[in-house]
FIKEVEX-592765 format. One line per 8 residues: number of its first residue (from 1); their letters; for each residue y negated, z, x negated of C-alpha. Coordinates in steps of 0.25 Angstrom, whole numbers. Example, Ala and Ser with C-alpha at 12.3 -4.5 7.8 and 13.67 -1.06 7.14 Angstrom:
! residues 2
1> AS> 18/31/-49 ~ 4/29/-55
This chain:
! residues 299
1> MKLLYVMF> 0/0/0 ~ -9/4/-11 ~ -6/-10/-18 ~ -10/-17/-6 ~ -23/-10/-4 ~ -26/-13/-19 ~ -23/-28/-17 ~ -32/-28/-4
9> IVITALVL> -43/-22/-12 ~ -41/-33/-23 ~ -40/-45/-14 ~ -52/-40/-6 ~ -60/-39/-19 ~ -56/-53/-23 ~ -60/-59/-9 ~ -74/-52/-10
17> NLSIVFAD> -76/-56/-24 ~ -72/-71/-21 ~ -82/-70/-9 ~ -93/-65/-18 ~ -90/-76/-28 ~ -90/-86/-17 ~ -103/-81/-11 ~ -110/-81/-25
25> ANYELTIQ> -105/-95/-27 ~ -110/-100/-14 ~ -124/-93/-16 ~ -125/-99/-29 ~ -122/-113/-25 ~ -131/-112/-13 ~ -143/-108/-22 ~ -139/-120/-31
33> CDKENDMT> -139/-129/-19 ~ -151/-123/-11 ~ -160/-119/-22 ~ -157/-128/-33 ~ -152/-140/-25 ~ -139/-141/-33 ~ -132/-151/-24 ~ -118/-149/-30
41> ACVEVAQM> -120/-134/-26 ~ -124/-139/-12 ~ -110/-146/-11 ~ -103/-134/-17 ~ -110/-125/-6 ~ -106/-134/5 ~ -91/-134/0 ~ -91/-119/1
49> YIYVDNTT> -96/-120/16 ~ -89/-133/20 ~ -77/-126/27 ~ -85/-113/31 ~ -98/-118/36 ~ -99/-133/38 ~ -114/-133/42 ~ -118/-126/29
57> ALKYLEKA> -108/-135/21 ~ -115/-148/27 ~ -129/-143/24 ~ -126/-141/9 ~ -118/-154/8 ~ -130/-162/15 ~ -140/-155/5 ~ -130/-160/-7
65> CDGGNMYG> -129/-174/-1 ~ -144/-175/1 ~ -146/-170/-13 ~ -137/-181/-19 ~ -124/-174/-20 ~ -115/-185/-15 ~ -102/-176/-14 ~ -110/-169/-4
73> CGTIGDMY> -113/-181/4 ~ -98/-185/4 ~ -94/-171/8 ~ -103/-172/20 ~ -96/-186/23 ~ -83/-178/23 ~ -88/-168/33 ~ -92/-179/43
81> QRAIGVKQ> -79/-186/41 ~ -70/-174/43 ~ -79/-167/53 ~ -80/-155/44 ~ -91/-146/51 ~ -98/-159/57 ~ -94/-169/67 ~ -86/-180/62
89> SYQKARKF> -94/-193/59 ~ -88/-204/50 ~ -102/-210/50 ~ -109/-198/44 ~ -97/-197/34 ~ -99/-211/30 ~ -114/-209/28 ~ -111/-197/18
97> YIKSCNGG> -100/-204/11 ~ -109/-216/9 ~ -119/-208/3 ~ -109/-200/-6 ~ -102/-213/-10 ~ -116/-220/-14 ~ -120/-208/-21 ~ -108/-209/-30
105> EMAGCGAL> -98/-199/-24 ~ -85/-206/-24 ~ -78/-197/-14 ~ -88/-202/-4 ~ -84/-217/-7 ~ -70/-213/-5 ~ -73/-206/9 ~ -81/-218/13
113> GDLYAKGL> -70/-227/10 ~ -61/-219/19 ~ -71/-221/31 ~ -70/-236/28 ~ -55/-237/27 ~ -53/-230/40 ~ -65/-235/48 ~ -71/-221/50
121> GVDFSYAK> -85/-222/54 ~ -86/-236/48 ~ -79/-250/50 ~ -66/-251/43 ~ -68/-258/29 ~ -56/-258/20 ~ -65/-265/10 ~ -76/-254/10
129> SMKLYKKA> -66/-243/9 ~ -59/-250/-3 ~ -73/-251/-10 ~ -76/-237/-8 ~ -62/-232/-12 ~ -64/-240/-25 ~ -77/-234/-28 ~ -72/-220/-26
137> CDGGKEMA> -60/-223/-34 ~ -68/-229/-45 ~ -76/-216/-44 ~ -64/-207/-47 ~ -59/-204/-33 ~ -44/-205/-33 ~ -42/-204/-18 ~ -51/-217/-17
145> CDRLNDPF> -42/-224/-27 ~ -30/-220/-19 ~ -36/-226/-6 ~ -38/-239/-13 ~ -23/-241/-14 ~ -20/-234/0 ~ -16/-245/10 ~ -18/-235/21
153> VGSFEDLS> -33/-237/19 ~ -34/-251/22 ~ -25/-250/34 ~ -36/-244/43 ~ -44/-257/42 ~ -32/-266/44 ~ -28/-258/56 ~ -42/-258/62
161> IKCDEKDL> -43/-273/61 ~ -30/-275/67 ~ -33/-265/78 ~ -46/-273/81 ~ -38/-285/82 ~ -30/-279/94 ~ -18/-275/85 ~ -16/-262/94
169> DACTQLAS> -4/-257/84 ~ -15/-257/73 ~ -24/-249/82 ~ -13/-238/84 ~ -10/-239/69 ~ -24/-237/66 ~ -25/-225/75 ~ -13/-219/68
177> QYGQEEDY> -19/-220/55 ~ -32/-213/60 ~ -23/-202/66 ~ -16/-200/52 ~ -30/-199/46 ~ -34/-189/57 ~ -45/-198/62 ~ -42/-196/77
185> DYAFKYIK> -54/-202/83 ~ -50/-216/76 ~ -36/-214/80 ~ -39/-212/94 ~ -49/-224/94 ~ -38/-234/89 ~ -27/-229/97 ~ -36/-230/109
193> KSCDGGLM> -38/-245/105 ~ -23/-248/105 ~ -22/-242/119 ~ -34/-250/124 ~ -28/-262/118 ~ -15/-260/126 ~ -5/-253/116 ~ 2/-243/125
201> IGCASEGY> 7/-234/113 ~ -8/-233/109 ~ -11/-228/123 ~ 0/-217/121 ~ -6/-213/108 ~ -20/-213/114 ~ -15/-204/125 ~ -9/-194/115
209> LYQEGIGV> -23/-193/108 ~ -29/-190/122 ~ -18/-180/124 ~ -20/-173/111 ~ -35/-175/110 ~ -34/-182/96 ~ -46/-191/93 ~ -50/-190/107
217> KKNLNKAI> -53/-179/118 ~ -40/-174/124 ~ -38/-180/138 ~ -24/-178/144 ~ -28/-188/156 ~ -31/-199/147 ~ -18/-196/139 ~ -9/-197/151
225> KLYNKSCN> -16/-210/155 ~ -14/-216/142 ~ 1/-211/141 ~ 3/-218/155 ~ -4/-230/150 ~ 6/-231/138 ~ 18/-227/147 ~ 15/-238/157
233> GGEIDVCL> 12/-248/146 ~ 26/-247/141 ~ 26/-235/131 ~ 38/-228/137 ~ 39/-217/127 ~ 25/-213/132 ~ 30/-212/146 ~ 40/-202/141
241> VLGELYED> 28/-194/134 ~ 20/-194/147 ~ 32/-190/155 ~ 35/-178/146 ~ 20/-174/147 ~ 22/-174/162 ~ 35/-166/161 ~ 31/-156/151
249> GETIDINL> 17/-153/157 ~ 11/-147/144 ~ 0/-158/143 ~ -1/-162/157 ~ 3/-157/171 ~ 18/-158/173 ~ 22/-170/182 ~ 37/-171/182
257> GKALQLYK> 36/-183/192 ~ 27/-191/182 ~ 37/-187/171 ~ 49/-192/178 ~ 42/-205/181 ~ 38/-207/166 ~ 52/-204/162 ~ 58/-213/172
265> KACDSKND> 48/-224/167 ~ 54/-222/153 ~ 68/-222/157 ~ 66/-235/165 ~ 61/-241/152 ~ 75/-237/145 ~ 69/-225/138 ~ 81/-215/136
273> KGCQKFDE> 72/-203/134 ~ 64/-207/147 ~ 78/-207/155 ~ 82/-194/149 ~ 68/-187/152 ~ 69/-192/166 ~ 83/-188/169 ~ 80/-174/163
281> LYKSECST> 68/-172/172 ~ 73/-178/184 ~ 86/-170/184 ~ 77/-157/182 ~ 67/-160/193 ~ 76/-167/203 ~ 85/-154/203 ~ 72/-146/205
289> DPKKFCKK> 65/-154/215 ~ 74/-165/221 ~ 65/-170/232 ~ 53/-172/222 ~ 61/-178/210 ~ 75/-184/213 ~ 72/-196/222 ~ 58/-199/217
297> YKK> 61/-200/202 ~ 76/-204/202 ~ 79/-215/192
């Protein structure tokens, strides 16, 4: 017990000492930034605050950027791109990346290249992205060098061109790639485009995004409408998904009649799982309420 008490005292002292050291360092850097206009110190102060107080971090980064510290400009771009303490804006991110890159900060050039490679806030441009990656690579940024040889980079533009030419499979592939990159707004945009163009599996995917609220505000009514559109359009597996939603009642209100209709539709299309699901639910409900279910939903 005594040993534990001694350890507690030692650890407490270390934590307090580290807090004092941090406070002293923070105070010293703040003085260097505010009084001596040391822009490097402004960036270091911002880095101390960036995951604690985003507003203060942004204030010091803006001062650093305005004072000619291009790393500070690039970091502001990162904040806008990743929505760190600010509303996401690819346009604002682009503005600060351009300033950073033109000022000689190669990380800003690489980040700007990413925007052009993915069409985030700018038109797709494989050529511009490659030019920016090369500049960053020549400036010593290894990640940019890796990007120059990454086939994944060019695929965004290639798929975008095909999607614009009404290749609906390309639209869904593009949506999938944006999903992998966690750019859900763009994933929704392109999956919606595939559905609007008549690709029924795209409608099912759009329905799922509405159901889960991914890249769009959650809306179960729209999700069900899109699932129905996909099911009626020939995507039989989606009929099963919709039937299970009506049977389980976890996402929408239970409606066993609709569930049976959807399972029957799947079964009539030679879907074995649909037949199995219909038989199981039919037998269960027919024995419970024969007048309601037995005649009406008999295969």
